[in-house]
GUTOR-100772 format. One line per field, with one value per residue (C-alpha): residue number from 0; z, x negated, y. Coordinates in nm, 3 decimals, m for minus. Last residue first. Layout:
k: c(NUM;...)
w: c(Z;...)
u: c(X;...)
v: c(Y;...)
***
This chain:
k: c(196;195;194;193;192;191;190;189;188;187;186;185;184;183;182;181;180;179;178;177;176;175;174;173;172;171;170;169;168;167;166;165;164;163;162;161;160;159;158;157;156;155;154;153;152;151;150;149;148;147;146;145;144;143;142;141;140;139;138;137;136;135;134;133;132;131;130;129;128;127;126;125;124;123;122;121;120;119;118;117;116;115;114;113;112;111;110;109;108;107;106;105;104;103;102;101;100;99;98;97;96;95;94;93;92;91;90;89;88;87;86;85;84;83;82;81;80;79;78;77;76;75;74;73;72;71;70;69;68;67;66;65;64;63;62;61;60;59;58;57;56;55;54;53;52;51;50;49;48;47;46;45;44;43;42;41;40;39;38;37;36;35;34;33;32;31;30;29;28;27;26;25;24;23;22;21;20;19;18;17;16;15;14;13;12;11;10;9;8;7;6;5;4;3;2;1;0)
w: c(0.621;0.943;0.756;0.350;0.043;m0.274;m0.603;m0.965;m1.233;m1.511;m1.869;m2.014;m1.705;m1.495;m1.180;m0.797;m0.759;m0.378;m0.183;0.143;0.112;m0.133;m0.337;m0.407;m0.409;m0.671;m0.923;m0.860;m1.020;m1.258;m1.446;m1.778;m1.681;m1.521;m1.135;m0.923;m0.578;m0.308;0.092;0.287;0.666;0.755;1.040;1.345;1.284;1.327;0.990;0.831;1.014;0.996;0.588;0.549;0.757;0.464;0.201;0.326;0.336;0.013;m0.175;m0.053;m0.120;m0.315;m0.665;m0.684;m0.581;m0.863;m1.028;m0.717;m0.622;m0.628;m0.428;m0.446;m0.171;m0.194;0.049;0.168;0.485;0.358;0.417;0.222;0.417;0.445;0.149;m0.162;0.069;0.050;m0.083;m0.183;m0.280;m0.239;0.041;0.149;0.524;0.395;0.627;0.697;0.331;0.349;0.203;0.204;0.235;m0.012;0.134;0.193;0.471;0.662;0.649;0.873;1.085;0.793;0.589;0.347;0.334;0.307;0.028;m0.176;m0.191;m0.244;m0.473;m0.797;m0.760;m0.586;m0.729;m1.106;m1.040;m0.900;m1.209;m1.450;m1.263;m1.292;m1.661;m1.678;m1.486;m1.171;m1.090;m0.691;m0.655;m0.323;m0.106;0.247;0.450;0.747;0.724;0.642;0.419;0.200;0.117;0.006;m0.243;m0.340;m0.454;m0.526;m0.509;m0.235;0.001;m0.084;m0.003;0.369;0.426;0.352;0.571;0.446;0.564;0.685;0.676;0.793;0.598;0.686;0.995;0.928;1.111;1.087;1.131;1.292;1.548;1.809;2.002;1.673;1.443;1.721;1.840;1.497;1.418;1.776;1.679;1.409;1.156;0.970;0.598;0.459;0.318;0.621;0.970;1.290;1.551;1.942;2.062)
u: c(m1.342;m1.137;m0.862;m0.869;m0.988;m0.862;m0.989;m0.816;m1.054;m0.844;m0.738;m0.753;m0.693;m1.004;m0.887;m0.957;m1.243;m1.370;m1.355;m1.600;m1.664;m2.017;m1.797;m1.530;m1.823;m2.015;m1.691;m1.623;m1.944;m1.918;m1.592;m1.598;m1.357;m1.122;m1.077;m0.794;m0.756;m0.565;m0.572;m0.502;m0.342;m0.238;0.049;m0.178;m0.320;m0.665;m0.706;m0.607;m0.829;m1.121;m0.998;m1.001;m1.351;m1.532;m1.382;m1.481;m1.822;m1.809;m1.667;m1.982;m2.224;m2.458;m2.434;m2.117;m2.149;m2.147;m1.891;m1.594;m1.556;m1.221;m1.024;m0.740;m0.586;m0.353;m0.104;m0.044;0.101;0.319;0.664;0.490;0.189;0.269;0.195;m0.060;m0.334;m0.513;m0.897;m0.974;m1.251;m1.565;m1.387;m1.659;m1.776;m2.123;m2.294;m1.946;m1.878;m1.507;m1.259;m0.921;m0.683;m0.436;m0.081;0.141;m0.035;m0.099;0.271;0.422;0.642;0.676;0.827;1.080;0.862;0.509;0.692;0.870;0.529;0.232;0.467;0.611;0.467;0.092;0.049;0.136;m0.113;m0.405;m0.339;m0.368;m0.697;m0.847;m0.783;m0.964;m1.296;m1.288;m1.516;m1.485;m1.606;m1.477;m1.401;m1.556;m1.312;m1.079;m0.779;m0.618;m0.874;m0.872;m0.490;m0.512;m0.810;m0.592;m0.322;0.047;0.012;m0.239;0.035;0.297;0.052;m0.020;0.334;0.396;0.116;m0.266;m0.502;m0.841;m1.175;m1.461;m1.760;m2.169;m2.217;m1.871;m1.511;m1.158;m0.862;m0.589;m0.530;m0.349;m0.047;0.182;m0.037;m0.162;0.238;0.370;0.059;0.179;0.522;0.474;0.677;0.939;1.012;1.326;1.416;1.256;1.327;1.212;1.016;0.958;0.689)
v: c(m2.054;m2.033;m1.867;m1.977;m1.799;m1.791;m1.707;m1.663;m1.645;m1.403;m1.351;m1.677;m1.896;m2.022;m2.184;m2.222;m2.014;m1.996;m1.684;m1.669;m1.307;m1.309;m1.497;m1.245;m0.996;m1.201;m1.256;m0.843;m0.762;m1.020;m0.868;m1.056;m1.322;m1.073;m1.096;m1.284;m1.284;m1.469;m1.481;m1.797;m1.857;m1.476;m1.532;m1.589;m1.241;m1.226;m1.306;m0.984;m0.800;m1.028;m1.032;m0.634;m0.619;m0.921;m0.697;m0.373;m0.514;m0.717;m0.392;m0.173;m0.435;m0.149;m0.264;0.038;0.345;0.550;0.332;0.442;0.146;m0.089;m0.341;m0.585;m0.875;m1.167;m1.289;m1.595;m1.743;m1.990;m1.805;m1.509;m1.270;m0.907;m0.750;m0.730;m0.649;m0.325;m0.191;0.138;0.351;0.621;0.829;1.054;1.129;1.144;0.885;0.737;0.581;0.613;0.322;0.409;0.154;0.114;m0.002;m0.276;m0.515;m0.172;m0.049;m0.309;m0.089;0.117;m0.114;m0.006;0.326;0.151;m0.092;0.191;0.432;0.125;m0.081;0.105;0.423;0.382;0.009;0.208;0.453;0.191;m0.010;0.316;0.410;0.023;0.076;0.394;0.304;0.472;0.801;0.913;1.268;1.318;1.552;1.579;1.386;1.501;1.303;1.615;1.770;1.396;1.404;1.792;1.654;1.348;1.595;1.486;1.069;1.127;1.360;1.039;0.772;0.983;1.011;0.681;0.538;0.525;0.225;0.376;0.202;0.305;0.188;0.182;m0.043;m0.134;0.019;m0.028;0.167;0.225;0.498;0.181;0.105;0.099;m0.141;m0.393;m0.374;m0.488;m0.747;m0.890;m0.934;m1.196;m1.071;m1.360;m1.384;m1.473;m1.111;m0.977;m1.114;m1.047;m1.218;m1.257;m1.493)
***
């Protein structure tokens, strides 16, 4: 197997080939999950409506909690844009994936990994669902689909996640998706899911 080197990490050639040979998106019974490349992220940072139009989506009316909105804005400018530009061949590991509800063809949230797996095969995951769409299992469905995609690559061995102690809904999502609680800190509960579990 051929590999590429990036700051001490080895890239799985299979991951790169699969990303480039298909128009990447994931589908479940109810959802279509689309990773945004650098150009799409840049467009989204300027106009969500323009991004949705280029993806052929109906306009969304997402309502995201202020704290999550701020976290997403920070991720956009400090993580997603710089990393998808730096590693375009691996952009699905560094980006937001739009969660689209298929029956209305509208974005209802986002999900994504925290980067290409490190030398131990570990990355993290985060997600958000619009407030008016919560409680219907969409986050769990999207998370399971993304995990299946990620774990299909030999390089990924473990996914970490955290949530605040008060975010019971997110804790349930993680448990339903097979994560195990590994520690509790004052500001966060830490979870982990390993490949094959």
